[in-house]
N, C-alpha and C positions, 0 to 999 in steps of 0.2 A: 504635184507640188503644193505644199501648204501655203496658204495666204495669211498674212498677218492681219489680225483684227485687234483694234484697240479697245480693251475692256475698261470700264470705269473712267471713261473720258472726262466726266464731271470732276473726278478727283484730280486729274492732271490740270484741268482748267482752274480749279480752286487753288491748287499749288502755285500755278503761274501768276494768278491774280495776287495772291498773298506775297509772293516774292517781288513782283513789280511794285506793289504798294510799299513794302518795307524798304526797298531800294530807293524809290523816289522820295519817300519820307526822310530817309537818311541824307540824301543829297540836298533836300530843301533845308533841313535842320542845320547841316554843315554850312550851306550858303548864307543863311540868315543868322548863324551863330546862336541857335536856340536849342533847348533840350528836347522839346516835343513840338509837333506840328500844331498842337492846340494853343501854343504860345504865339502863333502868327497873328498879325493885325488884320483888320478887315480889308485894308488896302492890299496887303500881301495876298490874302485869299482871293480878292477880286482879280488880281493879276494872274494867279494860278488858274482861276476859272477861265480867263481869256486864253491862257496857254492850252488848257484842256480842250477848249472848243476848236483850236487850230491843230491839235495833235491828230496825226493820221493813224498811229499805232493803237489798236484796240485795247491792249493791256495797259499801255501807258496812260491812255485816256481814262480807263477804268480806275487806275491808281490815283490819278488826280481827283476823280470823282469821290473815291473812298476817303481821301484825305480831307477834301472840302466838306463832305457830309459829316465826318467825325468832328471837324472843327465846329460846324453848325450845331451839332448835337451837344457839344460841350458848352457852347454859348447859351443854350437854352436852360442848362442846369445850373 
């Protein structure tokens, strides 16, 4: 009997991370009534950081981190 082997696991992981980040960003932007997550305030980002630290799901936690890091990067520029 043939046994399944997942090839290109990293491609699936990248896809899942991207989907989680896009989905979470859309939910955040809808909630705060903003166009882009870079429009968040520092207080809002701090709150998202708190949520990230308590999140158990790895992909959702990673999505929070991606959004926060993107916000930080845009604040520096």
